N, C-alpha and C positions, 0 to 999 in steps of 0.2 A: 461336268465331266472333265473338260480341260482345266488344268490347275490354275493357270494365270490368263489374264486377258490377252497377253501376247503369244501364248502357246498356240501352235497350230490346232485348228478344230479337227477332232477325230471324226471322220465321216466314213461310213460303210457304204460301198457301192455294190448293190446286189443286182446282178444281171440275169435276165431270163430269156432274152431274145427279142422277137418282134421286128417290126419294120426297121427300127433304128439300127439293128444289127444285120440286116439283110445285105447280101453281096450278089453281084451279077455273075451268073454262070454263062459264059460265052458259048459253050458247047450246046447247052440246052436252051439258051436264049431266055432264061427266066431268073427272077430274083429268088433267092433262097436263104435259109438260115443254116449255112454250112460252117462258116467261120465268123468270128466276131471282128468287127472293125472298130470297136470301142477303144482299143489301144492306140489306134491311129488318131482318133479324135482327142483322146486324153493327152497324147504327146504334143498336140498343137495348142494346149491350154497351159497357162502359167498358173500353177496351183501351189504357190509357196506357203500359203496360210492354211493349207489343208493337209492333214495326215490321212491319206486315203487307204482304206482296207478294201480290196476288191474281192468279192465273193461271186464266182461264176457258177450259178446253179444249173442252168440249161441254156440252150439256144434254140428256142421254139417259136413258131408263129403262135400268137396267143389263142387263136382258134383251135390249136391242137393241144392246149393245156388240159390235163386231166384234173379231177378232184384231188388226187394225190399230189400233183404238181402244185396246185393252189395251196394245199396244206403245207407243203415243203417251203414255199415262198413265205407263208405267214409265220411258220415256226422259225425260219431263218431271220426274218425281220424282227420278231420278238426278241430273239437272242442277241442280235446285233444292236438293237435299240437300248438294251440294258447296259452296254459297255461303250457306247459311242455318243457323240454329241448330236448326231443325226444320221439318218439312213436315207439314201436315194435308191429307188428301185427302178431299173430300166426295164420297161415292159412293153409288150405289144398293145396297141391302142384298142383292138377289138374287145379285149376282156379286161382292160385296165380298170374300168369302173367296178367290175365284179371283184377284182382283187382289192381295190381300195375299200369297198364296203366290207369285205371279209376282214381286212386289217382293222378297220374302224371297230368292228364287232369284237375282234380278239384283243385289241389294245384299247380298252375303254378309257384309260387314264395314262397315256404315254408320257414319259418324262422328257422326251426329245421329239423333234419333228421327223415325220416319215413322209418323204416326197416321192410320188410316182411320176414318171415321165416316159416319153416315147417319141415317136415321130410318125407323121402321116406319110412322109416321103423318105425313102432310104437315103443314107449318107452318100452313097455312090452316085446319086442323081444330082444334076446341076442345080435344080430348084429344091433343095432339101431344107427341112426344119430341124434336122438331127442335132447339129452342133449348137444351134441356138437353144433348143430345149434342154440339152445336157448342161450347157453353161448356166442357164437360168436355174435349173434344179440344184446345181452345186452351190450357187449363191443363195437361193431361197432356203435351203436346208439349214443355213447358218443364221438366217434372219427370222424365220417364221416361228410362231409359238408352237409348243408341243401339240401334236395332233397328226392326222393323216390328211395329206394334201395331194392334189394333182397340179403340177406346174408345167405349163406349156404355153407357147404363143404369147408371152408377155403377161401371163396371169397366173394367179394362185387361187385354186378353188378348194375349199375345205369339205371333206367328207363328214356326214353322209349327204346324198343328194346330187352327186356328180354323175353326169352321163355323157356319152359321146354323141355329138351332133353330127351325123354323117353328111348332112346337107351342107353345113358350114365348115366341115372338116376341122373341128376343134372340140373342146370339151366345154360344157356349160353346167350350171346348176339346173335341176329339174324345173325350177320356177322361171328360168329364162326363156 
């Protein structure tokens, strides 16, 4: 896709919401998906070697995703993968594995990597994994082989067979 080895990698960043994008509502005392804080996270990263195309589809908790939402995510990723060197999908962790399996089924032979990532703890909390996971995903999408991947917590897991391990608060392969 990128013409020369020195050209910036064309990466699509598809955002759907989830914990990574939750903000704290002081009036209600709750975390919610009202506005995205990804711009703040991205502004803190040096991304000179990436030409980023941001596609903001929705800002929902993944438990609230409908089948139509999942279809929109899959169609958007299919479209972006055809014209980019890689696609990163920022997604809620509760249904991330469902979307990953759907993408694996819909993209049986992708020509570029598709990386799903999210966070177990919101960006606005002191003990967050949001920036780490976003940074890892943006690097991994440039290095991984074509396929559908979950990248979080220092690891890359290839679909199918990825699931959320709620006890360990991370993702694993079903065989782990």
